[in-house]
C-alpha positions as CSV (number, residue, x, y, z in Angstrom):
1,M,67.6,22.2,58.5
2,N,69.3,25.4,59.7
3,I,72.0,26.2,57.2
4,Y,73.0,29.4,59.1
5,R,75.3,27.8,61.6
6,P,77.1,30.2,64.0
7,Y,80.7,30.8,63.3
8,I,83.0,29.9,66.3
9,S,86.5,31.3,66.3
10,S,89.2,28.7,66.7
11,Y,91.4,28.9,69.8
12,K,95.0,28.2,70.6
13,F,95.3,26.8,74.1
14,H,98.3,27.4,76.3
15,E,98.6,26.0,79.9
16,L,100.2,28.4,82.3
17,D,103.0,26.8,84.4
18,V,101.8,27.9,87.8
19,D,103.6,26.8,91.0
20,A,101.9,23.7,92.5
21,H,102.0,25.2,96.0
22,F,100.0,28.2,94.8
23,V,97.5,26.0,93.0
24,T,97.0,24.0,96.3
25,E,96.6,27.3,98.2
26,I,93.9,28.5,95.8
27,C,92.1,25.1,96.1
28,E,92.1,25.2,99.9
29,L,90.8,28.8,99.9
30,I,87.9,28.0,97.5
31,D,86.9,24.9,99.4
32,K,86.9,26.8,102.7
33,I,84.7,29.7,101.5
34,S,82.3,27.9,99.1
35,G,82.7,24.1,99.3
36,F,83.8,23.8,95.7
37,S,86.7,21.5,94.9
38,L,87.5,22.5,91.3
39,F,88.5,25.7,89.7
40,S,89.7,27.1,86.4
41,L,91.0,30.4,85.2
42,V,90.9,31.2,81.5
43,L,92.6,34.3,80.1
44,K,91.5,35.2,76.5
45,T,93.7,37.6,74.5
46,R,92.0,40.2,72.3
47,F,94.4,39.6,69.4
48,P,94.4,38.0,66.9
49,I,90.7,38.1,66.6
50,S,90.3,35.2,64.1
51,S,92.4,32.8,66.1
52,R,92.3,33.7,69.8
53,E,95.1,32.8,72.2
54,V,93.7,31.2,75.4
55,Y,95.9,30.8,78.5
56,F,94.6,28.8,81.4
57,F,95.4,26.9,84.6
58,D,93.2,24.7,86.7
59,N,93.1,21.6,88.9
60,Y,91.0,19.5,86.5
61,H,91.9,15.9,85.9
62,E,94.1,15.2,82.9
63,S,91.6,12.7,81.5
64,W,89.0,15.4,81.3
65,R,91.3,17.8,79.6
66,T,92.2,15.2,77.0
67,L,88.5,14.4,76.4
68,Y,87.6,18.1,76.2
69,M,90.1,18.6,73.4
70,E,89.4,15.4,71.5
71,K,85.7,16.1,71.4
72,R,86.3,19.7,70.6
73,Y,84.0,20.7,73.5
74,W,85.5,24.2,73.3
75,M,83.1,24.9,70.4
76,I,80.0,24.5,72.6
77,D,81.4,25.4,76.0
78,P,79.4,28.4,77.4
79,V,82.1,29.0,80.0
80,L,84.8,29.7,77.4
81,H,82.5,32.0,75.5
82,F,81.0,33.7,78.5
83,R,80.4,37.4,78.4
84,P,78.4,38.9,81.3
85,V,75.5,41.2,80.7
86,P,75.6,44.1,83.3
87,P,74.8,44.4,86.1
88,S,75.4,40.7,86.4
89,F,78.9,39.3,86.0
90,S,78.3,35.7,86.8
91,R,76.2,32.6,85.9
92,V,75.3,29.5,87.7
93,W,75.9,26.3,85.8
94,N,72.7,24.6,84.7
95,L,71.1,23.1,81.6
96,N,69.8,26.5,80.5
97,F,73.2,28.1,80.6
98,F,74.8,25.3,78.5
99,S,71.9,25.2,76.1
100,E,72.6,28.8,75.1
101,S,75.7,27.5,73.2
102,N,74.1,24.2,72.1
103,G,76.1,22.5,74.9
104,Q,73.5,20.1,76.2
105,E,75.8,17.2,75.5
106,L,78.7,18.9,77.4
107,W,76.4,19.5,80.3
108,Y,75.5,15.9,80.7
109,M,79.1,14.8,80.1
110,I,80.5,17.1,82.9
111,Q,78.1,15.6,85.4
112,K,79.8,12.3,84.9
113,H,83.3,13.8,85.5
114,G,82.5,15.5,88.8
115,F,81.4,18.9,87.7
116,R,78.0,18.6,89.3
117,S,77.5,22.3,89.8
118,G,79.4,25.5,89.2
119,I,79.6,29.2,88.9
120,T,81.4,31.3,86.2
121,F,82.6,34.9,86.6
122,G,83.6,37.1,83.7
123,L,85.9,40.0,84.4
124,L,88.7,42.1,83.0
125,A,92.1,40.8,83.8
126,L,95.6,41.7,82.6
127,S,95.9,44.4,79.9
128,G,94.6,43.1,76.6
129,T,93.0,40.0,78.2
130,Y,89.6,38.9,79.5
131,G,89.3,36.6,82.5
132,I,86.8,33.8,83.0
133,F,87.1,32.3,86.5
134,S,85.0,29.2,87.4
135,V,84.5,27.2,90.5
136,S,82.8,23.8,90.4
137,G,82.4,20.3,91.8
138,K,80.0,20.8,94.7
139,D,77.2,18.3,95.2
140,G,73.7,19.5,94.3
141,P,72.4,22.4,92.3
142,I,73.5,26.0,93.1
143,D,70.8,28.7,93.2
144,N,71.3,32.4,92.7
145,D,71.2,33.2,96.5
146,T,74.1,30.8,97.1
147,M,76.0,32.3,94.3
148,Y,75.6,35.9,95.6
149,K,76.6,34.9,99.1
150,C,80.0,33.5,98.1
151,S,80.7,35.8,95.1
152,G,82.5,38.4,97.1
153,E,85.0,36.0,98.6
154,I,85.5,34.2,95.3
155,L,86.3,37.5,93.6
156,K,88.9,38.2,96.2
157,I,90.6,34.9,95.2
158,Y,90.4,35.9,91.5
159,I,92.1,39.2,92.3
160,R,94.7,37.3,94.3
161,I,95.4,35.1,91.3
162,I,95.7,38.1,88.9
163,R,98.2,39.8,91.3
164,Y,100.2,36.6,91.4
165,L,100.4,36.6,87.6
166,T,101.3,40.2,87.4
167,S,104.0,39.8,90.0
168,H,105.9,37.3,87.9
169,T,107.6,38.8,84.8
170,T,107.4,35.5,82.9
171,Y,103.6,35.8,82.8
172,L,103.7,39.5,81.9
173,Q,105.8,38.6,78.8
174,T,103.1,36.0,77.8
175,F,100.3,38.5,77.4
176,Y,99.9,41.6,75.3
177,I,100.6,44.6,77.5
178,D,99.4,47.8,75.8
179,E,101.9,50.5,76.3
180,T,101.1,52.5,73.2
181,S,100.9,56.2,73.4
182,F,99.6,58.5,70.7
183,S,99.9,62.3,70.1
184,N,96.7,64.3,70.1
185,R,97.1,64.7,66.3
186,E,97.5,61.0,65.8
187,L,94.3,60.3,67.8
188,E,92.5,62.9,65.7
189,V,93.6,61.3,62.5
190,L,92.7,57.8,63.9
191,R,89.2,58.8,64.8
192,Y,88.5,60.5,61.5
193,T,89.8,57.5,59.7
194,A,87.4,55.3,61.8
195,D,84.6,57.5,60.6
196,G,85.4,56.5,57.0
197,M,87.3,59.6,55.8
198,I,90.1,59.3,53.3
199,S,93.4,61.1,53.8
200,S,92.5,64.1,51.6
201,E,89.2,64.6,53.5
202,I,91.0,64.4,56.8
203,A,93.6,66.9,55.6
204,S,91.0,69.4,54.6
205,T,89.1,69.0,57.9
206,I,92.1,69.5,60.2
207,C,93.9,71.9,57.9
208,V,97.1,70.0,57.1
209,T,98.5,68.4,53.9
210,K,97.5,64.9,52.7
211,S,101.1,63.8,53.1
212,T,101.0,64.8,56.8
213,V,97.9,62.7,57.3
214,D,99.5,59.7,55.6
215,F,102.6,60.2,57.8
216,H,100.4,60.0,60.9
217,L,98.6,57.0,59.6
218,M,101.9,55.2,59.0
219,N,103.0,56.0,62.6
220,I,99.7,54.7,64.0
221,V,100.0,51.4,62.0
222,K,103.6,51.0,63.2
223,K,102.8,51.8,66.9
224,L,100.0,49.2,67.0
225,G,102.0,46.6,65.2
226,C,99.5,46.3,62.4
227,R,99.8,45.5,58.7
228,N,97.5,48.2,57.5
229,K,95.2,51.0,58.6
230,F,92.1,48.8,58.6
231,Q,93.7,46.4,61.2
232,A,94.9,49.5,63.1
233,I,91.4,50.9,63.4
234,A,90.0,47.6,64.6
235,K,92.8,47.2,67.2
236,A,92.5,50.8,68.4
237,A,88.8,50.3,68.9
238,L,89.3,47.2,71.0
239,L,91.9,48.9,73.1
240,G,89.6,51.9,73.8
241,Y,91.4,54.6,71.8
242,I,88.3,55.1,69.6
243,E,85.3,55.9,71.8
């Protein structure tokens, strides 16, 4: 028996209240260019790391959404946990894809609910979020050639959705928008701290007093909305301030 079970972070799901006319428009566009009848957009926030906020909208049946949550399928859903490996940014739905997250049961279940085939794309979205866009519902298996032929047009739809969300201030308030700015000295202190240096060592390295370093660290923690410097380092790394 394998006692080393993978840890799966819990998620908090929030459905975006998207205008019904826009959803219909997206459905028609997807069907026209690819023949797929179902779609979903998932936006995963970067923070908090231990309990991710997930925002979504789709045209799935309510019965499937209810079953998905009741059975906790999010724990084994490869779509929700999808991270593309460059140069590829998409995956065709098949048994192999779902088996990677021990989701064989989910694969067979979605067949019964009309998700007979599908493609998932993983892309950056709004600031601080990661987007997972999926189309599904077409009869018969999808091969890689078919996926590549319609990928460009599907990505245009994805961009259209992101622009729609960014044009509505209610959605912008929902997500974490990084508008943090640091001075050159603060960035310097941040990077040395990430390298494991304590305040006195940083002070000696950049020729300032220890109290000055502590002052900069206090400002960094405050600007990032963190509780301590350790959380600040992790958050700064995720936002790209430490490279």
